[in-house]
VEXDREN-2710 file (C-alpha; in Angstrom, 1 decimal):
% VEXDREN-2710
k/r/px/py/pz
1/UNK/-24.6/-6.1/-2.8
2/UNK/-27.3/-6.4/-5.4
3/UNK/-27.1/-8.8/-8.3
4/UNK/-27.0/-5.9/-10.7
5/UNK/-24.0/-4.4/-8.9
6/UNK/-22.2/-7.8/-9.0
7/UNK/-22.8/-8.1/-12.7
8/UNK/-21.5/-4.5/-13.3
9/UNK/-18.3/-5.5/-11.5
10/UNK/-17.9/-8.7/-13.4
11/UNK/-18.4/-6.7/-16.6
12/UNK/-15.5/-4.5/-15.7
13/UNK/-13.3/-7.5/-15.4
14/UNK/-14.4/-8.9/-18.7
15/UNK/-13.9/-5.6/-20.6
16/UNK/-10.5/-5.0/-19.1
17/UNK/-9.3/-8.6/-19.5
18/UNK/-8.4/-8.9/-15.8
19/UNK/-8.8/-11.2/-12.8
20/UNK/-9.8/-9.4/-9.7
21/UNK/-9.7/-9.3/-5.9
22/UNK/-11.2/-6.5/-3.8
23/UNK/-12.6/-5.6/-0.4
24/UNK/-14.5/-2.5/0.6
25/UNK/-15.7/-1.4/4.1
26/UNK/-17.7/1.4/5.6
27/UNK/-15.6/2.8/8.4
28/UNK/-18.5/3.9/10.7
29/UNK/-20.3/0.5/10.9
30/UNK/-17.9/-2.1/9.4
31/UNK/-20.3/-3.3/6.6
32/UNK/-18.0/-5.0/4.2
33/UNK/-18.3/-6.4/0.6
34/UNK/-15.7/-8.1/-1.5
35/UNK/-14.5/-10.6/-4.0
36/UNK/-11.9/-13.2/-3.0
37/UNK/-11.0/-10.7/-0.2
38/UNK/-9.7/-13.5/2.1
39/UNK/-7.4/-15.1/-0.5
40/UNK/-3.7/-14.6/0.1
41/UNK/-2.0/-12.8/-2.9
42/UNK/1.0/-10.7/-3.6
43/UNK/0.1/-7.2/-2.6
44/UNK/3.2/-5.4/-3.9
45/UNK/3.8/-1.9/-2.4
46/UNK/0.6/-2.0/-0.4
47/UNK/2.8/-3.2/2.5
48/UNK/4.0/0.4/2.7
49/UNK/0.7/1.5/4.3
50/UNK/1.6/-0.6/7.4
51/UNK/5.2/0.5/7.2
52/UNK/4.3/4.2/7.3
53/UNK/1.8/3.7/10.1
54/UNK/4.3/1.9/12.3
55/UNK/6.9/4.6/11.6
56/UNK/4.4/7.3/12.7
57/UNK/3.5/5.3/15.8
58/UNK/7.3/5.1/16.7
59/UNK/7.6/8.8/16.2
60/UNK/4.5/9.4/18.5
61/UNK/6.1/7.2/21.2
62/UNK/9.4/9.1/21.0
63/UNK/11.3/6.1/19.6
64/UNK/12.1/7.9/16.3
65/UNK/12.9/11.5/15.6
66/UNK/11.3/12.7/12.3
67/UNK/14.2/15.1/11.9
68/UNK/16.8/12.3/12.0
69/UNK/19.2/12.8/9.1
70/UNK/19.8/9.8/6.9
71/UNK/22.5/9.3/4.2
72/UNK/20.9/7.5/1.2
73/UNK/22.9/6.1/-1.7
74/UNK/21.1/5.3/-5.0
75/UNK/22.5/1.7/-5.0
76/UNK/20.8/0.8/-1.7
77/UNK/17.8/-1.5/-1.9
78/UNK/16.3/-2.0/-5.4
79/UNK/17.9/-0.7/-8.5
80/UNK/14.5/-0.3/-10.1
81/UNK/11.6/2.1/-9.5
82/UNK/11.1/5.8/-9.0
83/UNK/12.7/8.1/-6.5
84/UNK/16.2/7.6/-5.1
85/UNK/16.9/4.6/-7.2
86/UNK/17.1/6.9/-10.2
87/UNK/19.6/9.3/-8.6
88/UNK/23.2/9.4/-9.6
89/UNK/24.5/10.8/-6.3
90/UNK/24.0/10.1/-2.6
91/UNK/21.7/12.5/-0.7
92/UNK/21.2/13.4/3.0
93/UNK/17.5/13.6/4.0
94/UNK/15.3/13.6/7.1
95/UNK/13.2/10.6/8.2
96/UNK/10.1/12.6/7.5
97/UNK/11.2/13.3/4.0
98/UNK/11.9/9.6/3.5
99/UNK/8.3/9.0/4.5
100/UNK/7.1/11.5/1.9
101/UNK/9.1/9.8/-0.8
102/UNK/7.5/6.5/0.1
103/UNK/4.0/8.0/0.1
104/UNK/4.3/10.1/-3.0
105/UNK/6.2/8.0/-5.5
106/UNK/6.4/4.6/-3.7
107/UNK/10.2/5.0/-3.3
108/UNK/11.6/1.5/-2.7
109/UNK/15.0/2.8/-1.5
110/UNK/13.3/5.1/1.0
111/UNK/11.2/2.3/2.3
112/UNK/14.2/0.1/2.8
113/UNK/15.9/2.9/4.8
114/UNK/12.9/3.3/7.0
115/UNK/12.8/-0.5/7.6
116/UNK/16.4/-0.3/8.8
117/UNK/15.6/2.5/11.2
118/UNK/12.5/1.0/12.9
119/UNK/12.8/0.2/16.6
120/UNK/12.6/-3.4/17.6
121/UNK/8.9/-3.5/18.6
122/UNK/7.9/-1.9/15.3
123/UNK/10.1/-4.2/13.3
124/UNK/8.6/-7.2/15.0
125/UNK/5.1/-5.9/14.3
126/UNK/6.0/-5.4/10.6
127/UNK/7.5/-9.0/10.4
128/UNK/4.3/-10.5/11.9
129/UNK/2.2/-8.6/9.3
130/UNK/4.5/-9.2/6.3
131/UNK/7.0/-12.1/7.0
132/UNK/9.8/-12.4/4.4
133/UNK/8.6/-14.6/1.6
134/UNK/11.3/-17.2/2.2
135/UNK/10.1/-17.5/5.8
136/UNK/6.4/-17.9/5.1
137/UNK/6.5/-21.6/6.0
138/UNK/7.6/-20.7/9.5
139/UNK/5.7/-17.6/10.6
140/UNK/6.8/-18.0/14.2
141/UNK/10.5/-17.8/13.4
142/UNK/10.7/-14.1/14.1
143/UNK/14.4/-14.3/15.2
144/UNK/15.4/-15.8/11.9
145/UNK/13.1/-13.5/10.0
146/UNK/14.4/-10.4/11.7
147/UNK/18.0/-11.4/10.9
148/UNK/17.1/-12.0/7.3
149/UNK/15.3/-8.7/7.1
150/UNK/18.3/-6.8/8.5
151/UNK/20.5/-8.5/6.0
152/UNK/18.0/-7.7/3.2
153/UNK/17.6/-4.0/3.9
154/UNK/21.4/-3.6/4.2
155/UNK/22.2/-5.4/0.9
156/UNK/22.3/-4.0/-2.6
157/UNK/20.0/-6.5/-4.2
158/UNK/18.0/-6.0/-7.3
159/UNK/14.2/-5.9/-7.8
160/UNK/13.9/-9.7/-7.3
161/UNK/14.6/-9.1/-3.6
162/UNK/12.3/-6.2/-3.1
163/UNK/9.7/-6.7/-0.4
164/UNK/7.0/-5.7/-2.9
165/UNK/7.6/-9.0/-4.7
166/UNK/7.2/-11.1/-1.5
167/UNK/4.6/-9.2/0.5
168/UNK/1.7/-11.6/0.8
169/UNK/-1.7/-10.6/2.3
170/UNK/-5.4/-10.8/1.8
171/UNK/-7.2/-7.6/0.7
172/UNK/-9.4/-8.0/3.8
173/UNK/-6.1/-7.5/5.8
174/UNK/-5.0/-4.6/3.7
175/UNK/-8.4/-3.0/4.2
176/UNK/-8.0/-3.5/8.0
177/UNK/-4.6/-1.8/7.8
178/UNK/-6.3/1.4/6.5
179/UNK/-9.1/1.1/9.0
180/UNK/-6.6/1.0/11.8
181/UNK/-5.1/4.3/10.4
182/UNK/-8.5/6.0/10.6
183/UNK/-9.2/4.6/14.1
184/UNK/-5.7/5.2/15.6
185/UNK/-6.0/6.6/19.1
186/UNK/-3.6/9.4/18.3
187/UNK/-5.2/12.3/16.3
188/UNK/-1.7/13.4/15.3
189/UNK/-0.9/9.9/13.8
190/UNK/-4.3/9.9/11.9
191/UNK/-3.7/13.4/10.6
192/UNK/-0.1/12.7/9.5
193/UNK/-1.0/9.4/7.9
194/UNK/-3.8/11.0/5.8
195/UNK/-1.4/13.8/4.8
196/UNK/1.1/11.3/3.6
197/UNK/-1.4/9.1/1.7
198/UNK/-2.8/12.3/0.1
199/UNK/0.6/13.0/-1.4
200/UNK/0.5/10.1/-3.9
201/UNK/1.1/11.4/-7.4
202/UNK/-0.5/8.5/-9.3
203/UNK/-4.1/9.5/-10.2
204/UNK/-4.8/6.9/-12.9
205/UNK/-6.2/4.1/-10.7
206/UNK/-8.7/4.7/-7.9
207/UNK/-9.0/8.5/-8.4
208/UNK/-9.8/8.0/-12.1
209/UNK/-13.2/6.6/-11.0
210/UNK/-14.2/9.8/-9.2
211/UNK/-14.8/13.5/-10.0
212/UNK/-11.9/15.8/-9.3
213/UNK/-13.7/17.8/-6.6
214/UNK/-16.0/16.8/-3.8
215/UNK/-14.2/13.6/-3.0
216/UNK/-11.1/13.1/-0.8
217/UNK/-8.9/10.1/-1.6
218/UNK/-6.0/8.9/0.5
219/UNK/-4.3/6.0/-1.2
220/UNK/-1.3/3.8/-2.0
221/UNK/-0.7/1.9/-5.2
222/UNK/1.0/-1.4/-5.6
223/UNK/2.4/-2.9/-8.8
224/UNK/4.2/-6.2/-9.6
225/UNK/4.3/-7.1/-13.2
226/UNK/0.8/-7.7/-14.5
227/UNK/-0.7/-7.3/-11.0
228/UNK/-1.8/-3.7/-10.4
229/UNK/-3.7/-2.4/-7.4
230/UNK/-4.5/0.4/-4.9
231/UNK/-5.9/0.7/-1.4
232/UNK/-7.6/4.0/-0.5
233/UNK/-9.7/5.7/2.0
234/UNK/-12.4/7.5/0.0
235/UNK/-14.6/10.2/1.5
236/UNK/-17.4/11.8/-0.5
237/UNK/-18.1/15.3/0.8
238/UNK/-20.6/15.2/3.7
239/UNK/-20.5/11.4/3.9
240/UNK/-18.8/8.7/6.0
241/UNK/-15.5/7.4/4.6
242/UNK/-15.2/4.1/2.8
243/UNK/-12.0/2.0/2.5
244/UNK/-11.4/0.0/-0.7
245/UNK/-8.6/-2.4/-1.6
246/UNK/-8.3/-3.6/-5.1
247/UNK/-5.9/-5.8/-7.0
248/UNK/-6.4/-6.7/-10.7
249/UNK/-4.2/-9.1/-12.7
250/UNK/-4.1/-8.7/-16.5
251/UNK/-4.9/-12.1/-18.1
252/UNK/-5.5/-10.9/-21.6
253/UNK/-2.1/-9.7/-22.8
254/UNK/-3.4/-7.7/-25.7
255/UNK/-5.3/-5.3/-23.5
256/UNK/-3.6/-2.0/-22.9
257/UNK/-2.3/-1.2/-19.4
258/UNK/-4.4/2.0/-19.4
259/UNK/-7.5/-0.2/-19.6
260/UNK/-6.2/-2.3/-16.7
261/UNK/-5.5/0.8/-14.5
262/UNK/-8.7/2.5/-15.4
263/UNK/-10.7/-0.6/-14.4
264/UNK/-9.4/-0.2/-10.9
265/UNK/-11.1/3.2/-10.8
266/UNK/-14.3/1.7/-12.2
267/UNK/-14.3/-1.0/-9.5
268/UNK/-13.6/1.5/-6.8
269/UNK/-16.5/3.7/-7.9
270/UNK/-18.9/0.7/-8.0
271/UNK/-17.9/-0.5/-4.6
272/UNK/-18.3/3.0/-3.0
273/UNK/-21.7/3.4/-4.7
274/UNK/-22.7/0.0/-3.3
275/UNK/-21.9/1.1/0.3
276/UNK/-23.3/4.6/0.2
END
């Protein structure tokens, strides 16, 4: 990355009053650039990228039926957020529609239900990737962690127990999660995952940095308090795709949140331009 590009990125942080972490990678050759991309931070709902990918792999293996019907009560999981948490009445939906809820509006209740349904091998893979926060000091204690996770997803806790508050990762790892989606051996899994990530309704972060046509964006946002982010596969028409993972933390309270979120789009555009 050129010194001029680095300065432009730092200027975005200064104007938006944010601290920043990011990682960007070209999928075809692995060239990567970043800022504090190996530092472990809370990544909020970006954990749902890996959750959705594991669920699709389980479906591909025949371990889960996408048509499985699930009873969902609004009180399950977190009381906060969009989606089922705002419902007054219980609903009965399919697993594949739970996945669409997670992808489109980052539905926490739907995510908790999917976690509960994962087969043992997928649950173990998820726990290795995102150990429960209270078990971070003992990453090898998968038996204990799995028991805690089962208790967690079956409880009726508030937002303080939401995995989004305890999911810890580096953005290099989040970027790798998306790279693995694109490189999955199953064309059906790749296609389904991109279809899911293309459903996201939030367009005010990464997509805000790009024109409305000529660019395909498959992304997932993550938000915890003043920490806002998004991880996306970005493909400019006729070019190789680029993966970006960005987290910005607002450190100047008087700055508007719209400035904060718009800065994510600016950073994404600069990173993509640097790798084109």
